[in-house]
N, C-alpha and C positions, 0 to 999 in steps of 0.2 A: 542472561534476564529478562525476564517479562516484558511485553513493549507497556505492558500495563498496568504498572504496580499500583498508581493511585488513580481516580479519577477527578481531584482535585487539581490546583493550579500547580505547576510544573514551573520549578527555580531557573529552570536554563533548556534552553529549548535543544532537542535531542534529533540529532543529524546524522539520518541513514543514508544510504546510496545504493543504486542496482550494481550488479558487477558485473557489467556488461554493457557497451555499447547499445547507443540508439538505435534499432532497426539494422542490426549486422549483415551484412551483403551476403555471406555465405555461411556453411552450415561451420568451418573452422574456427570462425570468429567467437563460436560459443566453449574452445573445447577447453578453455582456460577459468572458464565461472567457477569451479571448485578453490581452485588456487587464489585468485581474487577475492573471493569469499575471506579464506584465509587471512588474507592480505589487507581487508578494510576491517578487520577484527585486531588484529594487531596496533594499525591504523589509529583506533581508538572510534569507529563509526559505531553508532548507537545498533543499527539496525541492516539488514538487509531487503530489499523488496525487487518482486519478481513479477512482470506483465504477463500478461495472458490471452493468448490469441488462438483459435484454433487453427485457423488459414492463415497461410503466410502473406499473400494478398501483396498488396504493394508496401508492405512492411518490409520483406526479406525473412529471414531465415526466424521463426518462432520456437519455444518450446515450454513444456508443459511446467507450470509453474509447481506445482505439487512435487512431483518427483525432482526439479532441480534443488526446490529446497530442502529436499531430503537427504540428498547428496551434500547438501551446504550443512546442514543441522549432524551429519555422522563428521564432518571433516573441523568441525570449530568446538568452541564450549560455551562461548559467553554471548555473542554478539545476539539481538533479535534476528526473525526471518518472518517475513509477511508477506502475502499477496496483493501487488497493488496494480489494476486491482483482478481478482477472479473474476470471468463475466458468469455470475449464479445462475440466471435462467436455461444455460446450454446445461448443467450437470442434471443427472438424478441426485436427489436432496439425501435419500437413504443410502448411498454409496460413497457421496461427498460428506457426510458426518460421519462415518466412518473411516474415510480416510484422512479426514482433518485431525479425529480424536486420536487416530493412532501418530501422527504427527506432531501432535500436541503433546502427547507421552514419551516419545523419543527423542523427542528435544526438550524435556526437562521444561515444559511452558514458555519457551521461548516463542510460540509458533504464535502469531495474528491473522487472521483471514480479513484482507479486504476485499468487498465484493462492490458489485457495480453490474446495473442492466446491460449493459453492452449498445454498441450504434451501428456495426457492420451487420445487416439483412444479410449477405453472402453466408456469412457465418450459421445463422439461424437456419439458413435455407440447407444446409452442408448438413449441419444436425438434426434437421426435422421439427424444428421451435418454431412456432408462428410468432415471426415478429414482433407483432401486433400485442400480443401478451407480455412481453416481457417485462414491464415492470409489475403485472398481477404475478407474476411467476415468480419472480425475485420475492417479494412478501411472502408467497404460500413455504417457497422454499425454505427463507429465515424460519419460519415456524417451525417447520420439522424438523430443520439444524439442531435449534436450540432444546427442542424436546427431548430429540435423541440425546444429546448430549446430556441434559440432567435425568435422565432416564424418568421423563414424565410420558413416555407413549404408551401405548396400551402393551397389557401384559405380553403378549404375541410375539409384539417387535419391539426388539430394545438390540444395542451394539455394543461391542467390545474391541477395545480397552475403552470404560468409562473414565471421563473427565471430571472436574470438579466443575460446573457450571460450563465447560467448554472453552475454549480458547477465546478470546477478545476478539470484538468484531469491529472493523473499518466500514463504515456504509456509505457507498458514493452517491453524487447527483445534487442539485439544487433546486430542483424544483418541492413544492408542499409536500407531494408524495415521497419523494426520496427521503425527504427532511424527516418526515413522520415515520418512515420505517427505519432511520437511524435513530429516532427516539426510544421506539420501540424495543428493535434488538439487537442496537450498539453501543458500544463503548467511546465510539468516536466518531463523528464525520470526517470524510477524507474525499477532497476534491483538489482539482489545481490551484499553485500557487494563486491567492489573488489580494486584493490592494487593502490597506486597516478597515475601509468603509464600507467592503463587501463583506471581509469577516465579521464585522461586529453587524452588520446584517444577518448574517449566517446566524450567528450565535443567538440574536435577541430573538427570532425566531423559532430557531431552536428549543428556546427557554418558554416562548408563547405554548408550544405544543406538547411541551412536557406539561406545563401546569394547566391545559385544558385536557389532558389525558391522566391526569393525577400522577405523574412518574416525578421522584421525588431524586433526582438525581441529575450531575451536570454531567452533559458530552465532552469530550475531548475533541479541539479541532486540529486536524492533521492535514499536509498537503504533499503534492511533489512539487518541484520545480526543475527548471532546466539550467545548468550553469557552462559558458564555455569561459575557462579561466582564459586573462591576459595571455596574449602568443600564442593561442590554440586556434586553430582555422574548425568553424563549424560543418558539418557537414551540409550537403548540398541541400536535404530536404528541412522544410521550416519547422522547429519544433515547437515552435509560439514564445510568449515570451518568456526573455532571459531574465535570471535573478539578475539583479545591479544593474541592469541597462544594457543597452547595445555597446557600449566599450566599458565593460565591469572591470572594479578592481577590487582585492581583497577587503578593503574599504566599503565601495560600495553595497557590496553582498552581504559583509556584516551589518552593515545597517540597514540594509532593506529587510532581514533575518530579524535583527531587532526591533524593528518598528512592528514587523508582523507578529513577533511574539508578545510584543506591548498590547496588542488588538487580540492576545487568546490564542494566537498557533502554540502547539506544544510539542511537534513533531515535524518535521521536514525531510522529504525521501528526495535524493538528489538522482537527477538521471543526466547523463554526460554525452551531449550529442557531438560528440567529436570523432573522427577514424577512428578504427581500432587499433593501428599502432599506436598510436596518443595516449588511449586510454589511461592505462596505470600511471603515466606523467599524470593524467590531469586528474585522477583521484589522489594522488599522490599530494598535486597542488592543493587540493582544498583539505585535506587533513592539515597539511604545515600553515595553510595563512587563516582559514576558515574554524575548523574546528578551536583550535586552544583560546580563540576570543569569542566562543560562545557558552564559557564556563563548565 
């Protein structure tokens, strides 16, 4: 099922999950991703997300998100798949348009392209892309992607397979430049979980920028969030603010998600910063204790 059925308000908050632990320490910890994705579908999660880093660096083992999501798409039938987020300026936009159009068709419309500008200068140096141009390149690449998906490029340049407008795009970032890109190219804004006041600010600014551009549509608000269920131990690296507070319970997590949904959040993607051996049990806890209470 596509992640973007409508651009209006959703009656319930859609909850997705990353199918592996945060910052896996060794290659073997990624071996069960496809089976974990199947389990996530069976448990009732709305979508699967895949992060994107070209270099391992301090984050440990990484994966190529489009290849990983292709494997997951072939092993599942319902669950949505999304990059959260693909570092857009590191990619050739024509090649990426072909890859994403293919994944969109092979997944039968279940793919969403979440993009961001990136932050790790070492990755840009390794690929040979000027770090200072990442914002400008992100906008230019989105222009190329959407034109190719829609068949609007010059006659000599086209891709196959064609899509019907291309997969939905989630655009990350909180600066005005990032929000303008979201308004112009996105079906949703995508960012870290925020407090209700911040979500209201982003929503208000997106509306202002859309009106100033003469764009008559409403963007969805989507986010990522970190959850460490009660009784589980967080990994040593600090992932940031945890959903439900420092000592979360099922009730505190559900309550916070409810408040965020009332503020406009329509989809939330969960990362579980727990040790690899505990990951499956942590995911099952979220499915058992949180999902049924979100409608």
